[in-house]
C-alpha positions as CSV (number, residue, x, y, z in Angstrom):
1,M,127.3,90.4,93.8
2,A,124.3,90.0,93.9
3,P,123.2,93.3,95.3
4,L,124.9,94.8,92.1
5,V,122.8,91.8,89.8
6,V,119.7,93.2,91.5
7,L,120.4,97.3,90.8
8,A,121.0,96.2,87.5
9,V,117.9,94.4,86.8
10,V,115.4,96.1,88.9
11,T,116.4,99.7,87.8
12,A,116.3,98.1,83.6
13,L,113.1,96.2,84.2
14,A,111.8,99.9,85.8
15,R,113.2,101.4,82.5
16,L,111.6,99.3,80.3
17,I,108.2,99.4,81.4
18,G,108.3,103.1,82.2
19,R,109.1,103.0,78.6
20,L,106.6,101.1,77.0
21,A,103.8,100.8,79.3
22,G,103.9,103.1,82.3
23,P,103.4,104.8,84.9
24,D,104.8,107.9,83.8
25,W,107.2,108.1,87.3
26,L,108.9,105.4,85.8
27,D,109.8,107.2,82.5
28,S,112.9,108.7,84.0
29,W,116.3,106.9,85.0
30,P,116.4,108.6,88.1
31,H,113.0,107.0,89.7
32,A,114.2,103.6,88.0
33,V,117.7,103.9,89.4
34,A,115.8,104.7,92.9
35,L,113.4,101.6,92.5
36,G,116.4,99.6,91.7
37,L,118.4,100.6,94.8
38,A,115.4,100.4,97.0
39,A,115.7,96.7,95.8
40,M,119.3,96.1,95.8
41,F,118.8,97.9,100.2
42,A,116.0,95.3,100.2
43,L,118.2,92.3,99.7
44,T,121.1,93.6,101.5
45,A,119.2,94.3,104.7
46,S,118.1,90.7,104.7
47,A,121.4,89.5,105.1
48,H,121.4,91.7,108.5
49,F,118.4,89.2,109.9
50,L,119.1,86.0,108.5
51,S,121.5,83.4,109.5
52,P,124.2,82.2,108.2
53,R,124.6,85.6,106.4
54,R,123.9,87.5,109.9
55,E,126.8,85.7,111.4
56,A,129.1,87.3,108.5
57,L,128.6,90.4,109.0
58,V,128.8,90.0,113.1
59,A,132.8,88.9,112.7
60,M,133.2,91.8,109.4
61,V,132.6,94.3,112.6
62,P,135.7,96.1,113.5
63,P,136.6,94.9,117.2
64,A,137.1,98.3,118.5
65,L,133.2,99.1,118.0
66,P,131.2,97.7,120.7
67,N,128.6,95.0,120.9
68,P,128.7,94.0,116.6
69,A,124.7,92.4,116.5
70,A,123.6,95.3,117.8
71,L,125.6,97.6,115.3
72,V,124.4,95.1,112.6
73,T,121.0,95.1,113.6
74,L,121.1,98.8,113.4
75,T,122.6,99.3,109.9
76,G,120.0,96.8,108.9
77,V,117.2,99.2,110.0
78,L,119.1,101.6,108.6
79,E,119.2,100.3,105.0
80,L,115.6,99.2,105.6
81,A,114.3,102.9,106.2
82,G,116.7,104.3,103.4
83,A,115.2,101.7,100.9
84,A,111.6,102.9,102.0
85,G,112.6,106.7,101.5
86,L,114.2,105.8,97.8
87,L,110.5,105.2,97.7
88,I,108.9,107.8,98.0
89,P,109.2,111.3,96.6
90,A,109.7,113.6,99.2
91,T,112.1,112.1,101.0
92,A,114.2,110.4,98.6
93,K,116.9,113.0,98.2
94,L,117.3,112.2,102.2
95,A,117.0,108.8,101.8
96,A,120.3,108.9,98.8
97,A,122.5,111.2,101.3
98,A,121.7,108.9,104.1
99,L,122.6,105.8,102.3
100,I,125.9,107.2,101.0
101,L,126.8,107.9,104.2
102,L,125.8,104.7,105.9
103,L,128.0,103.3,102.7
104,I,131.0,105.3,103.6
105,S,130.9,104.2,107.0
106,L,130.3,100.9,106.4
107,F,133.4,100.9,104.7
108,P,136.0,99.7,107.4
109,A,133.8,96.9,107.7
110,N,134.8,95.7,104.2
111,I,138.4,96.4,104.3
112,R,138.2,94.4,107.4
113,A,136.4,91.2,106.1
114,A,138.7,91.6,102.8
115,K,142.0,91.9,104.8
116,A,141.3,89.9,108.2
117,D,140.9,86.3,108.0
118,L,137.4,85.8,108.6
119,G,136.3,82.8,107.3
120,I,134.1,84.8,105.4
121,K,134.2,84.5,101.3
122,T,134.2,88.3,100.5
123,M,135.4,90.0,96.9
124,P,138.3,91.0,96.4
125,L,138.9,94.5,97.9
126,P,139.5,96.4,95.2
127,L,136.3,94.8,92.8
128,R,134.8,95.5,96.6
129,A,135.7,99.5,96.2
130,L,135.1,99.3,92.9
131,V,131.3,98.1,93.4
132,Q,130.8,100.2,96.1
133,V,131.5,102.9,94.0
134,L,128.6,102.2,91.8
135,F,126.1,102.2,94.5
136,I,127.4,105.6,95.3
137,A,127.2,106.8,92.1
138,A,123.5,105.1,91.4
139,L,122.4,106.7,94.8
140,G,124.1,110.2,93.2
141,V,122.0,109.6,90.6
142,V,118.7,110.2,92.7
143,L,120.1,112.6,94.8
144,F,121.5,114.8,92.5
145,A,118.1,114.0,89.7
C-alpha cells in the first residue's frame, strides 16, 4: 500500500507546487503523475536490494524461472531505470510503456504470493490487481499525454 500512497502524495504535492509556485513543468497532470510514478518506482525498486523485502521478493518468483535472486535484482534495476526515464521528457513515454510491460510481466509473481503459503504478508489478490490497474492507468496518463 505504501507505493500507492507515495504515488498519490507526490503527485498531489507536485501538482500543487506547479499550480501555486511553478515550475511550469509541474503545472500539468501528466508531468505531476510522472514525478509521482518516479518516486513510487524508486521506492519499490529499493525493496529489490534491501533486506528483508528482498528475500520476500525472491520467494515470490515462480519456481519455473531460473536464478530468482538475479531476476529480483534485474527487475529492481529496470524499475530504477524506468523511474529515471519518466523524469526525462524525451524518454518519458518510452519509460511509461516499458514500465507497463514490466508490471504486466511481474504480475504472476503477485499471483503466486497471494495463492501460495510463502510466509509473505501480501494484499488479497483482487485488491492487488486493482492497485496494479491503477499503476498502469497512471502510466497511461504519461504515455498518452
